[in-house]
Jmol script that loads the backbone (N, CA, C; Angstrom):
load data "model"
ATOM      1  N   UNK A   1     129.817  82.774  34.582  1.00  0.00           N
ATOM      2  CA  UNK A   1     128.505  82.967  34.008  1.00  0.00           C
ATOM      3  C   UNK A   1     128.664  83.640  32.642  1.00  0.00           C
ATOM      4  N   UNK A   2     127.971  83.108  31.657  1.00  0.00           N
ATOM      5  CA  UNK A   2     127.976  83.685  30.315  1.00  0.00           C
ATOM      6  C   UNK A   2     126.979  84.847  30.282  1.00  0.00           C
ATOM      7  N   UNK A   3     127.386  85.972  29.688  1.00  0.00           N
ATOM      8  CA  UNK A   3     126.532  87.160  29.626  1.00  0.00           C
ATOM      9  C   UNK A   3     126.186  87.436  28.168  1.00  0.00           C
ATOM     10  N   UNK A   4     124.890  87.554  27.892  1.00  0.00           N
ATOM     11  CA  UNK A   4     124.416  87.847  26.549  1.00  0.00           C
ATOM     12  C   UNK A   4     123.619  89.141  26.597  1.00  0.00           C
ATOM     13  N   UNK A   5     124.121  90.153  25.882  1.00  0.00           N
ATOM     14  CA  UNK A   5     123.440  91.447  25.823  1.00  0.00           C
ATOM     15  C   UNK A   5     122.574  91.480  24.568  1.00  0.00           C
ATOM     16  N   UNK A   6     121.291  91.751  24.736  1.00  0.00           N
ATOM     17  CA  UNK A   6     120.398  91.834  23.577  1.00  0.00           C
ATOM     18  C   UNK A   6     120.687  93.098  22.769  1.00  0.00           C
ATOM     19  N   UNK A   7     120.279  93.091  21.528  1.00  0.00           N
ATOM     20  CA  UNK A   7     120.432  94.281  20.696  1.00  0.00           C
ATOM     21  C   UNK A   7     119.575  95.419  21.252  1.00  0.00           C
ATOM     22  N   UNK A   8     118.428  95.080  21.850  1.00  0.00           N
ATOM     23  CA  UNK A   8     117.575  96.108  22.462  1.00  0.00           C
ATOM     24  C   UNK A   8     118.316  96.793  23.604  1.00  0.00           C
ATOM     25  N   UNK A   9     118.998  96.012  24.452  1.00  0.00           N
ATOM     26  CA  UNK A   9     119.754  96.589  25.558  1.00  0.00           C
ATOM     27  C   UNK A   9     120.852  97.507  25.044  1.00  0.00           C
ATOM     28  N   UNK A  10     121.601  97.036  24.048  1.00  0.00           N
ATOM     29  CA  UNK A  10     122.695  97.835  23.493  1.00  0.00           C
ATOM     30  C   UNK A  10     122.172  99.161  22.938  1.00  0.00           C
ATOM     31  N   UNK A  11     121.046  99.094  22.250  1.00  0.00           N
ATOM     32  CA  UNK A  11     120.436 100.299  21.691  1.00  0.00           C
ATOM     33  C   UNK A  11     119.965 101.242  22.794  1.00  0.00           C
ATOM     34  N   UNK A  12     119.315 100.679  23.818  1.00  0.00           N
ATOM     35  CA  UNK A  12     118.840 101.480  24.948  1.00  0.00           C
ATOM     36  C   UNK A  12     119.994 102.168  25.661  1.00  0.00           C
ATOM     37  N   UNK A  13     121.078 101.432  25.880  1.00  0.00           N
ATOM     38  CA  UNK A  13     122.243 101.975  26.570  1.00  0.00           C
ATOM     39  C   UNK A  13     122.862 103.121  25.774  1.00  0.00           C
ATOM     40  N   UNK A  14     123.044 102.921  24.484  1.00  0.00           N
ATOM     41  CA  UNK A  14     123.634 103.959  23.647  1.00  0.00           C
ATOM     42  C   UNK A  14     122.763 105.213  23.631  1.00  0.00           C
ATOM     43  N   UNK A  15     121.455 105.031  23.522  1.00  0.00           N
ATOM     44  CA  UNK A  15     120.540 106.171  23.489  1.00  0.00           C
ATOM     45  C   UNK A  15     120.584 106.968  24.792  1.00  0.00           C
ATOM     46  N   UNK A  16     120.496 106.278  25.920  1.00  0.00           N
ATOM     47  CA  UNK A  16     120.498 106.968  27.216  1.00  0.00           C
ATOM     48  C   UNK A  16     121.863 107.599  27.505  1.00  0.00           C
ATOM     49  N   UNK A  17     122.921 106.876  27.198  1.00  0.00           N
ATOM     50  CA  UNK A  17     124.265 107.399  27.440  1.00  0.00           C
ATOM     51  C   UNK A  17     124.516 108.653  26.594  1.00  0.00           C
ATOM     52  N   UNK A  18     124.065 108.650  25.362  1.00  0.00           N
ATOM     53  CA  UNK A  18     124.210 109.811  24.478  1.00  0.00           C
ATOM     54  C   UNK A  18     123.426 110.998  25.019  1.00  0.00           C
ATOM     55  N   UNK A  19     122.226 110.734  25.522  1.00  0.00           N
ATOM     56  CA  UNK A  19     121.401 111.805  26.084  1.00  0.00           C
ATOM     57  C   UNK A  19     122.090 112.443  27.291  1.00  0.00           C
ATOM     58  N   UNK A  20     122.626 111.619  28.183  1.00  0.00           N
ATOM     59  CA  UNK A  20     123.321 112.161  29.357  1.00  0.00           C
ATOM     60  C   UNK A  20     124.614 112.881  28.968  1.00  0.00           C
ATOM     61  N   UNK A  21     125.340 112.343  27.995  1.00  0.00           N
ATOM     62  CA  UNK A  21     126.599 112.971  27.565  1.00  0.00           C
ATOM     63  C   UNK A  21     126.355 114.330  26.919  1.00  0.00           C
ATOM     64  N   UNK A  22     125.187 114.502  26.293  1.00  0.00           N
ATOM     65  CA  UNK A  22     124.858 115.798  25.688  1.00  0.00           C
ATOM     66  C   UNK A  22     124.661 116.860  26.768  1.00  0.00           C
ATOM     67  N   UNK A  23     124.208 116.431  27.932  1.00  0.00           N
ATOM     68  CA  UNK A  23     124.043 117.351  29.060  1.00  0.00           C
ATOM     69  C   UNK A  23     125.402 117.689  29.646  1.00  0.00           C
ATOM     70  N   UNK A  24     126.192 116.648  29.883  1.00  0.00           N
ATOM     71  CA  UNK A  24     127.529 116.792  30.456  1.00  0.00           C
ATOM     72  C   UNK A  24     128.304 115.519  30.131  1.00  0.00           C
ATOM     73  N   UNK A  25     129.434 115.620  29.422  1.00  0.00           N
ATOM     74  CA  UNK A  25     130.160 114.412  29.025  1.00  0.00           C
ATOM     75  C   UNK A  25     130.444 113.453  30.182  1.00  0.00           C
ATOM     76  N   UNK A  26     130.817 113.994  31.313  1.00  0.00           N
ATOM     77  CA  UNK A  26     131.108 113.135  32.469  1.00  0.00           C
ATOM     78  C   UNK A  26     129.864 112.375  32.924  1.00  0.00           C
ATOM     79  N   UNK A  27     128.693 112.975  32.754  1.00  0.00           N
ATOM     80  CA  UNK A  27     127.444 112.340  33.154  1.00  0.00           C
ATOM     81  C   UNK A  27     127.183 111.090  32.313  1.00  0.00           C
ATOM     82  N   UNK A  28     127.503 111.150  31.026  1.00  0.00           N
ATOM     83  CA  UNK A  28     127.376 109.974  30.160  1.00  0.00           C
ATOM     84  C   UNK A  28     128.288 108.853  30.624  1.00  0.00           C
ATOM     85  N   UNK A  29     129.520 109.207  30.990  1.00  0.00           N
ATOM     86  CA  UNK A  29     130.469 108.207  31.504  1.00  0.00           C
ATOM     87  C   UNK A  29     129.985 107.619  32.820  1.00  0.00           C
ATOM     88  N   UNK A  30     129.453 108.469  33.704  1.00  0.00           N
ATOM     89  CA  UNK A  30     128.934 108.002  34.997  1.00  0.00           C
ATOM     90  C   UNK A  30     127.769 107.030  34.797  1.00  0.00           C
ATOM     91  N   UNK A  31     126.905 107.345  33.846  1.00  0.00           N
ATOM     92  CA  UNK A  31     125.767 106.470  33.568  1.00  0.00           C
ATOM     93  C   UNK A  31     126.250 105.111  33.075  1.00  0.00           C
ATOM     94  N   UNK A  32     127.175 105.111  32.127  1.00  0.00           N
ATOM     95  CA  UNK A  32     127.698 103.854  31.594  1.00  0.00           C
ATOM     96  C   UNK A  32     128.347 103.024  32.710  1.00  0.00           C
ATOM     97  N   UNK A  33     129.119 103.673  33.557  1.00  0.00           N
ATOM     98  CA  UNK A  33     129.780 102.998  34.674  1.00  0.00           C
ATOM     99  C   UNK A  33     128.751 102.390  35.630  1.00  0.00           C
ATOM    100  N   UNK A  34     127.685 103.143  35.892  1.00  0.00           N
ATOM    101  CA  UNK A  34     126.657 102.658  36.817  1.00  0.00           C
ATOM    102  C   UNK A  34     125.934 101.435  36.253  1.00  0.00           C
ATOM    103  N   UNK A  35     125.630 101.450  34.959  1.00  0.00           N
ATOM    104  CA  UNK A  35     124.976 100.295  34.335  1.00  0.00           C
ATOM    105  C   UNK A  35     125.892  99.075  34.417  1.00  0.00           C
ATOM    106  N   UNK A  36     127.184  99.283  34.178  1.00  0.00           N
ATOM    107  CA  UNK A  36     128.148  98.179  34.277  1.00  0.00           C
ATOM    108  C   UNK A  36     128.184  97.613  35.697  1.00  0.00           C
ATOM    109  N   UNK A  37     128.145  98.495  36.705  1.00  0.00           N
ATOM    110  CA  UNK A  37     128.125  98.050  38.103  1.00  0.00           C
ATOM    111  C   UNK A  37     126.867  97.238  38.407  1.00  0.00           C
ATOM    112  N   UNK A  38     125.740  97.656  37.859  1.00  0.00           N
ATOM    113  CA  UNK A  38     124.480  96.942  38.085  1.00  0.00           C
ATOM    114  C   UNK A  38     124.558  95.534  37.488  1.00  0.00           C
ATOM    115  N   UNK A  39     125.090  95.420  36.279  1.00  0.00           N
ATOM    116  CA  UNK A  39     125.226  94.094  35.656  1.00  0.00           C
ATOM    117  C   UNK A  39     126.167  93.221  36.478  1.00  0.00           C
ATOM    118  N   UNK A  40     127.247  93.790  36.984  1.00  0.00           N
ATOM    119  CA  UNK A  40     128.178  93.042  37.836  1.00  0.00           C
ATOM    120  C   UNK A  40     127.484  92.569  39.113  1.00  0.00           C
ATOM    121  N   UNK A  41     126.656  93.413  39.698  1.00  0.00           N
ATOM    122  CA  UNK A  41     125.911  93.037  40.908  1.00  0.00           C
ATOM    123  C   UNK A  41     124.949  91.890  40.610  1.00  0.00           C
ATOM    124  N   UNK A  42     124.282  91.949  39.483  1.00  0.00           N
ATOM    125  CA  UNK A  42     123.369  90.859  39.103  1.00  0.00           C
ATOM    126  C   UNK A  42     124.139  89.549  38.995  1.00  0.00           C
ATOM    127  N   UNK A  43     125.319  89.598  38.388  1.00  0.00           N
ATOM    128  CA  UNK A  43     126.148  88.397  38.245  1.00  0.00           C
ATOM    129  C   UNK A  43     126.581  87.880  39.617  1.00  0.00           C
ATOM    130  N   UNK A  44     127.090  88.771  40.460  1.00  0.00           N
ATOM    131  CA  UNK A  44     127.597  88.366  41.770  1.00  0.00           C
ATOM    132  C   UNK A  44     126.509  87.793  42.667  1.00  0.00           C
ATOM    133  N   UNK A  45     125.305  88.336  42.570  1.00  0.00           N
ATOM    134  CA  UNK A  45     124.197  87.865  43.414  1.00  0.00           C
ATOM    135  C   UNK A  45     123.337  86.813  42.725  1.00  0.00           C
ATOM    136  N   UNK A  46     123.699  86.491  41.484  1.00  0.00           N
ATOM    137  CA  UNK A  46     122.918  85.528  40.683  1.00  0.00           C
ATOM    138  C   UNK A  46     121.446  85.915  40.655  1.00  0.00           C
ATOM    139  N   UNK A  47     121.213  87.209  40.405  1.00  0.00           N
ATOM    140  CA  UNK A  47     119.840  87.704  40.296  1.00  0.00           C
ATOM    141  C   UNK A  47     119.269  88.036  41.659  1.00  0.00           C
ATOM    142  N   UNK A  48     118.095  87.493  41.931  1.00  0.00           N
ATOM    143  CA  UNK A  48     117.466  87.713  43.227  1.00  0.00           C
ATOM    144  C   UNK A  48     116.691  89.004  43.342  1.00  0.00           C
ATOM    145  N   UNK A  49     116.513  89.703  42.237  1.00  0.00           N
ATOM    146  CA  UNK A  49     115.784  90.966  42.274  1.00  0.00           C
ATOM    147  C   UNK A  49     114.299  90.715  42.081  1.00  0.00           C
ATOM    148  N   UNK A  50     113.515  91.750  42.338  1.00  0.00           N
ATOM    149  CA  UNK A  50     112.068  91.623  42.182  1.00  0.00           C
ATOM    150  C   UNK A  50     111.677  91.659  40.706  1.00  0.00           C
ATOM    151  N   UNK A  51     110.488  91.156  40.432  1.00  0.00           N
ATOM    152  CA  UNK A  51     109.957  91.218  39.072  1.00  0.00           C
ATOM    153  C   UNK A  51     109.397  92.612  38.872  1.00  0.00           C
ATOM    154  N   UNK A  52     109.881  93.294  37.845  1.00  0.00           N
ATOM    155  CA  UNK A  52     109.462  94.666  37.580  1.00  0.00           C
ATOM    156  C   UNK A  52     108.141  94.719  36.841  1.00  0.00           C
ATOM    157  N   UNK A  53     107.661  95.911  36.596  1.00  0.00           N
ATOM    158  CA  UNK A  53     106.372  96.089  35.939  1.00  0.00           C
ATOM    159  C   UNK A  53     106.358  95.575  34.501  1.00  0.00           C
ATOM    160  N   UNK A  54     107.523  95.316  33.930  1.00  0.00           N
ATOM    161  CA  UNK A  54     107.597  94.837  32.548  1.00  0.00           C
ATOM    162  C   UNK A  54     107.578  93.311  32.479  1.00  0.00           C
ATOM    163  N   UNK A  55     107.519  92.640  33.643  1.00  0.00           N
ATOM    164  CA  UNK A  55     107.434  91.184  33.670  1.00  0.00           C
ATOM    165  C   UNK A  55     108.758  90.458  33.750  1.00  0.00           C
ATOM    166  N   UNK A  56     109.863  91.180  33.924  1.00  0.00           N
ATOM    167  CA  UNK A  56     111.190  90.584  34.020  1.00  0.00           C
ATOM    168  C   UNK A  56     111.822  90.982  35.345  1.00  0.00           C
ATOM    169  N   UNK A  57     112.779  90.186  35.854  1.00  0.00           N
ATOM    170  CA  UNK A  57     113.547  90.642  37.008  1.00  0.00           C
ATOM    171  C   UNK A  57     114.275  91.926  36.621  1.00  0.00           C
ATOM    172  N   UNK A  58     114.347  92.870  37.557  1.00  0.00           N
ATOM    173  CA  UNK A  58     114.995  94.153  37.279  1.00  0.00           C
ATOM    174  C   UNK A  58     115.874  94.575  38.441  1.00  0.00           C
ATOM    175  N   UNK A  59     116.853  95.408  38.121  1.00  0.00           N
ATOM    176  CA  UNK A  59     117.695  96.056  39.132  1.00  0.00           C
ATOM    177  C   UNK A  59     117.797  97.514  38.742  1.00  0.00           C
ATOM    178  N   UNK A  60     117.607  98.383  39.735  1.00  0.00           N
ATOM    179  CA  UNK A  60     117.651  99.828  39.494  1.00  0.00           C
ATOM    180  C   UNK A  60     119.080 100.315  39.333  1.00  0.00           C
ATOM    181  N   UNK A  61     119.230 101.353  38.508  1.00  0.00           N
ATOM    182  CA  UNK A  61     120.529 101.984  38.247  1.00  0.00           C
ATOM    183  C   UNK A  61     120.633 103.292  39.008  1.00  0.00           C
ATOM    184  N   UNK A  62     120.356 103.283  40.267  1.00  0.00           N
ATOM    185  CA  UNK A  62     120.390 104.514  41.058  1.00  0.00           C
ATOM    186  C   UNK A  62     121.750 105.177  40.974  1.00  0.00           C
ATOM    187  N   UNK A  63     121.814 106.469  40.893  1.00  0.00           N
ATOM    188  CA  UNK A  63     120.760 107.468  41.037  1.00  0.00           C
ATOM    189  C   UNK A  63     120.009 107.754  39.736  1.00  0.00           C
ATOM    190  N   UNK A  64     120.332 107.032  38.675  1.00  0.00           N
ATOM    191  CA  UNK A  64     119.662 107.251  37.395  1.00  0.00           C
ATOM    192  C   UNK A  64     118.310 106.525  37.389  1.00  0.00           C
ATOM    193  N   UNK A  65     117.317 107.075  36.714  1.00  0.00           N
ATOM    194  CA  UNK A  65     115.977 106.482  36.732  1.00  0.00           C
ATOM    195  C   UNK A  65     115.798 105.379  35.681  1.00  0.00           C
ATOM    196  N   UNK A  66     116.682 104.393  35.700  1.00  0.00           N
ATOM    197  CA  UNK A  66     116.623 103.305  34.725  1.00  0.00           C
ATOM    198  C   UNK A  66     116.636 101.954  35.429  1.00  0.00           C
ATOM    199  N   UNK A  67     116.043 100.969  34.761  1.00  0.00           N
ATOM    200  CA  UNK A  67     116.009  99.592  35.236  1.00  0.00           C
ATOM    201  C   UNK A  67     116.719  98.702  34.227  1.00  0.00           C
ATOM    202  N   UNK A  68     117.547  97.793  34.704  1.00  0.00           N
ATOM    203  CA  UNK A  68     118.132  96.777  33.850  1.00  0.00           C
ATOM    204  C   UNK A  68     117.230  95.555  33.953  1.00  0.00           C
ATOM    205  N   UNK A  69     116.626  95.167  32.829  1.00  0.00           N
ATOM    206  CA  UNK A  69     115.758  93.983  32.771  1.00  0.00           C
ATOM    207  C   UNK A  69     116.619  92.805  32.321  1.00  0.00           C
ATOM    208  N   UNK A  70     116.471  91.684  32.992  1.00  0.00           N
ATOM    209  CA  UNK A  70     117.315  90.543  32.671  1.00  0.00           C
ATOM    210  C   UNK A  70     116.585  89.236  32.925  1.00  0.00           C
ATOM    211  N   UNK A  71     117.201  88.157  32.499  1.00  0.00           N
ATOM    212  CA  UNK A  71     116.696  86.807  32.740  1.00  0.00           C
ATOM    213  C   UNK A  71     117.900  85.918  32.960  1.00  0.00           C
ATOM    214  N   UNK A  72     117.843  85.053  33.944  1.00  0.00           N
ATOM    215  CA  UNK A  72     118.922  84.094  34.172  1.00  0.00           C
ATOM    216  C   UNK A  72     118.392  82.716  33.820  1.00  0.00           C
ATOM    217  N   UNK A  73     119.155  82.021  32.986  1.00  0.00           N
ATOM    218  CA  UNK A  73     118.785  80.671  32.571  1.00  0.00           C
ATOM    219  C   UNK A  73     120.022  79.792  32.721  1.00  0.00           C
ATOM    220  N   UNK A  74     120.018  78.982  33.748  1.00  0.00           N
ATOM    221  CA  UNK A  74     121.179  78.134  34.013  1.00  0.00           C
ATOM    222  C   UNK A  74     122.390  78.974  34.335  1.00  0.00           C
ATOM    223  N   UNK A  75     123.425  78.846  33.518  1.00  0.00           N
ATOM    224  CA  UNK A  75     124.665  79.586  33.734  1.00  0.00           C
ATOM    225  C   UNK A  75     124.787  80.762  32.760  1.00  0.00           C
ATOM    226  N   UNK A  76     123.641  81.250  32.272  1.00  0.00           N
ATOM    227  CA  UNK A  76     123.662  82.376  31.329  1.00  0.00           C
ATOM    228  C   UNK A  76     122.800  83.518  31.856  1.00  0.00           C
ATOM    229  N   UNK A  77     123.327  84.720  31.715  1.00  0.00           N
ATOM    230  CA  UNK A  77     122.598  85.936  32.059  1.00  0.00           C
ATOM    231  C   UNK A  77     122.243  86.631  30.750  1.00  0.00           C
ATOM    232  N   UNK A  78     120.943  86.792  30.523  1.00  0.00           N
ATOM    233  CA  UNK A  78     120.453  87.513  29.347  1.00  0.00           C
ATOM    234  C   UNK A  78     120.066  88.911  29.804  1.00  0.00           C
ATOM    235  N   UNK A  79     120.823  89.919  29.364  1.00  0.00           N
ATOM    236  CA  UNK A  79     120.508  91.309  29.689  1.00  0.00           C
ATOM    237  C   UNK A  79     119.594  91.784  28.569  1.00  0.00           C
ATOM    238  N   UNK A  80     118.305  91.951  28.894  1.00  0.00           N
ATOM    239  CA  UNK A  80     117.274  92.141  27.883  1.00  0.00           C
ATOM    240  C   UNK A  80     117.053  93.585  27.460  1.00  0.00           C
ATOM    241  N   UNK A  81     117.002  94.504  28.440  1.00  0.00           N
ATOM    242  CA  UNK A  81     116.671  95.892  28.096  1.00  0.00           C
ATOM    243  C   UNK A  81     117.094  96.821  29.218  1.00  0.00           C
ATOM    244  N   UNK A  82     117.201  98.083  28.874  1.00  0.00           N
ATOM    245  CA  UNK A  82     117.448  99.163  29.822  1.00  0.00           C
ATOM    246  C   UNK A  82     116.261 100.105  29.662  1.00  0.00           C
ATOM    247  N   UNK A  83     115.421 100.187  30.689  1.00  0.00           N
ATOM    248  CA  UNK A  83     114.145 100.885  30.567  1.00  0.00           C
ATOM    249  C   UNK A  83     114.047 102.008  31.594  1.00  0.00           C
ATOM    250  N   UNK A  84     113.593 103.168  31.149  1.00  0.00           N
ATOM    251  CA  UNK A  84     113.349 104.288  32.060  1.00  0.00           C
ATOM    252  C   UNK A  84     112.234 103.889  33.018  1.00  0.00           C
ATOM    253  N   UNK A  85     112.364 104.233  34.284  1.00  0.00           N
ATOM    254  CA  UNK A  85     111.385 103.841  35.302  1.00  0.00           C
ATOM    255  C   UNK A  85     109.966 104.312  34.993  1.00  0.00           C
ATOM    256  N   UNK A  86     109.832 105.407  34.274  1.00  0.00           N
ATOM    257  CA  UNK A  86     108.498 105.942  33.990  1.00  0.00           C
ATOM    258  C   UNK A  86     107.890 105.430  32.692  1.00  0.00           C
ATOM    259  N   UNK A  87     108.583 104.546  32.011  1.00  0.00           N
ATOM    260  CA  UNK A  87     108.041 103.972  30.787  1.00  0.00           C
ATOM    261  C   UNK A  87     106.837 103.110  31.126  1.00  0.00           C
ATOM    262  N   UNK A  88     105.865 103.092  30.239  1.00  0.00           N
ATOM    263  CA  UNK A  88     104.693 102.246  30.430  1.00  0.00           C
ATOM    264  C   UNK A  88     105.136 100.787  30.408  1.00  0.00           C
ATOM    265  N   UNK A  89     104.560  99.939  31.266  1.00  0.00           N
ATOM    266  CA  UNK A  89     104.974  98.528  31.310  1.00  0.00           C
ATOM    267  C   UNK A  89     104.861  97.787  29.981  1.00  0.00           C
ATOM    268  N   UNK A  90     104.010  98.240  29.081  1.00  0.00           N
ATOM    269  CA  UNK A  90     103.876  97.572  27.781  1.00  0.00           C
ATOM    270  C   UNK A  90     104.978  97.957  26.797  1.00  0.00           C
ATOM    271  N   UNK A  91     105.866  98.829  27.203  1.00  0.00           N
ATOM    272  CA  UNK A  91     106.919  99.330  26.304  1.00  0.00           C
ATOM    273  C   UNK A  91     107.699  98.201  25.636  1.00  0.00           C
ATOM    274  N   UNK A  92     108.102  97.207  26.389  1.00  0.00           N
ATOM    275  CA  UNK A  92     108.914  96.133  25.817  1.00  0.00           C
ATOM    276  C   UNK A  92     108.124  95.297  24.825  1.00  0.00           C
ATOM    277  N   UNK A  93     106.842  95.108  25.063  1.00  0.00           N
ATOM    278  CA  UNK A  93     106.028  94.323  24.154  1.00  0.00           C
ATOM    279  C   UNK A  93     105.694  95.100  22.879  1.00  0.00           C
ATOM    280  N   UNK A  94     105.755  96.428  22.921  1.00  0.00           N
ATOM    281  CA  UNK A  94     105.388  97.254  21.777  1.00  0.00           C
ATOM    282  C   UNK A  94     106.537  97.474  20.806  1.00  0.00           C
ATOM    283  N   UNK A  95     107.714  97.015  21.147  1.00  0.00           N
ATOM    284  CA  UNK A  95     108.869  97.209  20.263  1.00  0.00           C
ATOM    285  C   UNK A  95     108.697  96.396  18.988  1.00  0.00           C
ATOM    286  N   UNK A  96     109.331  96.878  17.924  1.00  0.00           N
ATOM    287  CA  UNK A  96     109.275  96.161  16.654  1.00  0.00           C
ATOM    288  C   UNK A  96     109.869  94.765  16.795  1.00  0.00           C
ATOM    289  N   UNK A  97     111.010  94.656  17.446  1.00  0.00           N
ATOM    290  CA  UNK A  97     111.599  93.347  17.699  1.00  0.00           C
ATOM    291  C   UNK A  97     111.718  93.184  19.203  1.00  0.00           C
ATOM    292  N   UNK A  98     110.941  92.268  19.786  1.00  0.00           N
ATOM    293  CA  UNK A  98     110.970  92.093  21.236  1.00  0.00           C
ATOM    294  C   UNK A  98     112.336  91.636  21.712  1.00  0.00           C
ATOM    295  N   UNK A  99     112.655  91.911  22.978  1.00  0.00           N
ATOM    296  CA  UNK A  99     113.968  91.496  23.496  1.00  0.00           C
ATOM    297  C   UNK A  99     114.104  89.983  23.463  1.00  0.00           C
ATOM    298  N   UNK A 100     115.327  89.536  23.228  1.00  0.00           N
ATOM    299  CA  UNK A 100     115.582  88.100  23.220  1.00  0.00           C
ATOM    300  C   UNK A 100     115.401  87.529  24.611  1.00  0.00           C
ATOM    301  N   UNK A 101     114.725  86.413  24.684  1.00  0.00           N
ATOM    302  CA  UNK A 101     114.546  85.725  25.954  1.00  0.00           C
ATOM    303  C   UNK A 101     115.092  84.325  25.820  1.00  0.00           C
ATOM    304  N   UNK A 102     115.512  83.754  26.927  1.00  0.00           N
ATOM    305  CA  UNK A 102     116.024  82.381  26.864  1.00  0.00           C
ATOM    306  C   UNK A 102     114.918  81.404  26.545  1.00  0.00           C
TER     307      UNK A 102
END
end "model"
wireframe off; spacefill off
backbone 0.3
color backbone group
């Protein structure tokens, strides 16, 4: 499966990882590892998650309060955004450049 990470996702990941690393460096590493595990799970299960409040399939990054928003189109996985669970559902639509969709 081909994996395409949007610029929004990359930005979200860097921002959240930096925030956690400022609290405790190991926490930033744990967060990054957990997000990677979630993306691997999405690939292995070929999606199958529920549609989140933002209108995209999502998978939770437990124990962290983040959702990985994605779209699967054929043999491609588009990782669209990394969103805090408490963000308003319109958050993705309010961005200056919306996440890339297939």
